C-alpha positions in Angstrom: 0.0 0.0 0.0 1.5 3.4 -0.9 2.4 5.9 1.7 1.5 9.5 1.5 3.5 12.5 0.5 5.5 14.4 2.9 4.6 16.0 6.2 7.3 18.2 7.6 9.6 18.4 9.7 10.2 14.8 10.2 6.7 15.1 10.4 4.3 12.1 9.5 1.5 7.5 12.1 -2.0 5.5 11.1 -2.2 6.4 14.4 1.4 6.5 13.1 1.1 3.6 10.7 1.5 5.5 7.5 3.5 8.6 8.3 6.9 9.5 9.6 6.4 12.0 12.4 7.7 9.6 15.0 10.5 7.5 13.6 13.0 6.1 16.1 15.4 8.9 17.0 18.3 9.2 19.4 20.7 11.8 20.4 24.2 10.6 21.0 24.4 10.2 24.7 28.2 10.5 24.6 28.1 13.8 22.7 26.1 16.5 24.6 27.3 19.1 22.1 25.7 17.3 19.2 23.9 19.4 16.6 21.5 16.9 15.1 19.2 14.0 15.6 20.1 10.5 14.3 17.0 8.8 12.9 16.8 5.1 12.0 14.4 4.7 9.0 11.8 2.0 9.3 10.1 -0.4 6.9 7.1 2.0 6.6 9.5 4.6 5.1 10.2 2.5 2.0 10.3 4.7 -1.1 7.8 2.3 -2.9 5.1 3.4 -0.4 5.6 7.1 -1.2 3.1 8.7 -3.5 5.1 10.8 -6.0 4.9 12.1 -9.5 6.8 10.0 -12.0 9.4 12.6 -12.8 10.3 13.0 -9.1 10.6 9.3 -8.7 12.8 8.9 -11.8 15.1 11.6 -10.4 15.4 9.9 -7.1 16.0 6.5 -8.7 18.8 8.1 -10.9 20.4 9.6 -7.8 20.3 6.2 -6.0 21.9 4.5 -9.0 24.7 7.0 -9.0 25.5 6.1 -5.4 24.9 2.3 -5.5 26.6 1.7 -8.9 29.7 3.6 -8.2 32.0 0.7 -8.9 30.5 0.0 -12.3 30.6 3.7 -13.1 34.3 3.7 -12.3 35.0 0.6 -14.3 33.3 2.0 -17.4 33.6 5.8 -17.2 36.6 6.3 -14.8 34.3 8.7 -13.0 36.8 9.3 -10.2 38.7 11.6 -12.6 35.8 14.1 -12.4 34.3 13.2 -9.1 37.0 11.9 -6.7 34.6 11.5 -3.7 33.2 8.0 -4.3 30.1 8.4 -2.0 29.3 12.0 -2.8 25.7 12.9 -3.8 24.0 16.2 -2.9 20.3 16.5 -3.6 17.8 19.4 -3.2 14.1 18.7 -2.8 11.9 21.8 -3.3 8.2 22.5 -3.4 5.2 23.3 -1.2 4.9 21.9 2.4 3.4 18.5 2.7 4.5 17.1 -0.7 6.9 14.3 0.3 10.3 16.0 0.7 11.1 14.9 4.2 9.5 11.5 3.6 11.6 10.9 0.5 14.8 11.7 2.5 13.9 9.0 4.9 13.2 6.6 2.1 16.5 7.3 0.5 18.4 6.7 3.7 16.5 3.4 4.2 17.3 2.3 0.6 20.9 3.0 1.2 20.8 1.1 4.6 21.9 4.2 6.5 20.6 6.4 9.3 19.5 9.9 8.6 21.2 12.7 10.5 18.8 15.6 10.7 20.5 18.9 11.5 19.0 20.7 14.5 19.0 24.4 13.6 18.6 25.7 17.2 21.8 23.8 18.1 23.6 25.0 15.0 22.8 28.7 15.1 24.7 30.8 17.6 24.8 34.5 18.4 28.6 34.3 18.9 30.7 35.1 15.9 32.3 31.9 14.5 30.4 29.4 16.6 27.8 28.7 13.9 30.5 27.8 11.4 32.0 25.4 13.9 28.6 23.8 14.5 28.1 23.4 10.7 31.5 21.6 10.5 30.4 19.4 13.5 27.2 18.4 11.6 29.2 17.1 8.7 31.6 15.4 11.0 28.8 13.6 12.9 27.2 12.5 9.7 30.5 11.1 8.5 31.1 9.3 11.8 27.7 7.7 11.7 27.9 6.9 8.0 24.6 8.8 7.8 22.7 10.7 5.2 23.1 14.3 6.2 19.7 16.1 6.2 19.1 19.8 6.2 15.3 20.3 6.4 14.1 23.8 5.4 17.6 24.5 4.4 17.0 28.1 3.1 17.6 29.2 6.7 21.3 28.4 6.2 21.5 28.5 2.4 19.8 31.8 1.5 21.5 34.5 -0.5 24.4 36.4 0.8 23.8 39.7 2.6 25.1 43.0 1.5 28.0 44.1 3.7 26.2 47.3 4.8 23.5 45.3 6.5 23.5 44.3 10.2 25.3 41.0 11.0 26.3 40.7 7.3 29.8 39.4 8.2 28.5 36.6 10.4 25.8 35.5 8.0 28.1 35.4 5.0 30.8 33.6 7.0 28.2 30.9 7.8 27.3 30.6 4.1 30.9 30.2 3.1 31.5 27.6 5.8 28.6 25.6 4.6 29.8 25.8 1.0 33.2 24.7 2.0 31.9 21.7 3.9 29.7 20.7 1.0 32.8 20.8 -1.3 34.8 18.5 1.0 32.1 16.1 2.1 32.2 12.6 0.5 28.7 11.4 1.6 25.1 12.0 0.8 23.5 15.3 1.6 19.8 16.1 1.2 18.4 19.6 1.5 14.7 20.6 1.4 13.1 24.0 1.0 9.7 25.6 0.4 11.6 28.7 -0.7 14.0 27.6 -3.5 14.3 31.1 -4.9 16.0 32.2 -1.7 19.0 29.9 -2.2 22.4 31.4 -2.7 23.2 31.0 -6.5 26.7 29.7 -5.5 25.0 26.7 -4.0 23.3 25.6 -7.2 26.4 24.2 -8.9 27.2 22.2 -5.8 24.0 20.2 -5.9 23.8 17.2 -8.2 20.0 17.2 -8.6 17.2 19.6 -7.9 14.0 17.6 -7.6 10.7 19.3 -7.6 7.8 18.1 -5.4 4.3 19.2 -6.4 0.9 19.0 -4.8 -0.8 15.6 -5.7 -3.2 15.2 -8.5 -6.6 13.5 -8.1 -5.4 9.9 -8.5 -2.5 10.6 -6.1 -4.9 12.1 -3.6 -7.0 9.0 -3.7 -3.9 6.8 -3.2 -2.9 9.0 -0.2 -6.4 8.7 1.3 -6.3 4.9 1.0 -2.9 4.9 2.6 -4.1 6.8 5.6 -7.4 4.9 6.1 -5.8 1.5 7.1 -9.1 -0.3 7.7 -11.0 0.4 4.5 -13.7 -2.1 5.5 -14.9 0.6 7.9 -14.9 3.4 5.4 -18.2 4.3 3.9 -17.1 6.8 1.3 -16.3 7.1 -2.4 -12.6 8.0 -2.0 -12.3 9.0 -5.7 -15.1 11.6 -5.1 -13.5 12.7 -1.9 -10.1 13.1 -3.6 -11.8 15.3 -6.2 -13.1 17.5 -3.5 -9.7 17.7 -1.9 -8.2 19.5 -4.9 -5.2 21.6 -3.9 -4.5 19.9 -0.6 -1.1 18.3 0.2 -0.4 14.8 1.4 0.1 16.3 4.9 -3.3 17.9 4.7 -4.8 14.6 3.7 -3.1 12.8 6.6 -4.7 15.3 9.1 -8.1 14.9 7.4 -8.0 11.2 7.7 -6.8 11.2 11.3 -9.5 13.6 12.3 -12.2 11.7 10.4 -11.2 8.5 12.1 -11.5 10.3 15.5 -14.9 11.7 14.5 -16.1 8.4 13.3 -15.0 6.7 16.6 -17.3 8.6 19.0 -19.9 5.9 19.6 -19.5 4.1 22.9 -19.6 0.8 21.0 -16.4 0.4 18.8 -18.3 -2.1 16.6 -20.2 0.9 15.3 -17.2 3.0 14.4 -17.1 4.1 10.8 -15.6 6.8 8.7 -18.0 8.3 6.2 -17.7 10.7 3.3 -19.3 13.4 5.5 -16.5 13.0 8.1 -13.8 13.3 5.5 -15.4 16.2 3.6 -16.0 18.1 6.9 -12.3 17.8 7.8 -11.3 18.9 4.3 -13.5 21.9 4.7 -11.9 22.7 8.0 -8.4 22.5 6.5 -9.5 24.8 3.7 -10.9 27.3 6.2 -7.8 27.3 8.3 -5.6 27.9 5.2 -7.9 30.7 4.1 -7.7 32.4 7.5 -3.9 32.0 7.5 -3.6 33.6 4.0 -5.9 36.5 5.0 -3.9 37.0 8.2 -0.7 37.1 6.2 -2.1 39.7 3.8 -3.3 41.9 6.7 0.2 41.7 8.3 1.9 42.7 5.1 -0.6 45.5 4.5 -0.6 46.9 8.0 2.7 45.9 9.7 2.4 48.8 12.2 -0.5 47.0 13.8 1.5 44.0 14.8 2.2 45.4 18.3 -1.4 46.2 19.0 
């Protein structure tokens, strides 16, 4: 059964059965100064369960072949003459929230048989000059020590365009960008970055990334597959999921996960569990609530942009 598209940040459970919000994580107990979280991918994170557009899946498969077939590439193409680091692969996943980016990173790590080392930005960013650059270097070192896929979720916070020198904190911000670029140049492993704001990336970063893979909102057939993935007991679902998927136009996989979870809870209110059912009404009501929340958020953003002076009132 396919799994749904992404729910950020390491976001995604039927009651945890189909999403990845609570994979097994651990901080290194022997390294209190760690700057990330080591995540062990699980069977449910397999790439084959992820609902993706064909072009995104082809790009991911090509990236995996480049990593897994390195010996053959060397034998035929002597690829080390142009890429000396044998395990190097840097990928950027970009697109709207909830479209599979984080989930795909977990799937790649699982396919490679490696843990995922997710950078913890609050631990990386420091107000002291030079410390952030040291923490960036530590993240790469930890990923190397753990033989892990290094994961920068919402990476635009570190990879955005350089700041003009006349601006406040420009020296520190640009030093951090340079430190990250240098680490990317030296690193011999797999790095995955994700962003909802691809246009904010520093142009100097683009040539360092092997593949930029676009994640889009699901189409109707994908939305139906995602609904089925997040309603594990379809025998208790009284709904035409194709029709529900049509009504869910414009929603992401993450939105659909929330709709399914809330519909399951709404359909489980009877004191007798034997009578628990999820109906089309449950699902459509939850979809309507999600749309309303998104509309309120968009209206609030427009008001803040229009009247920024009212923020303190």
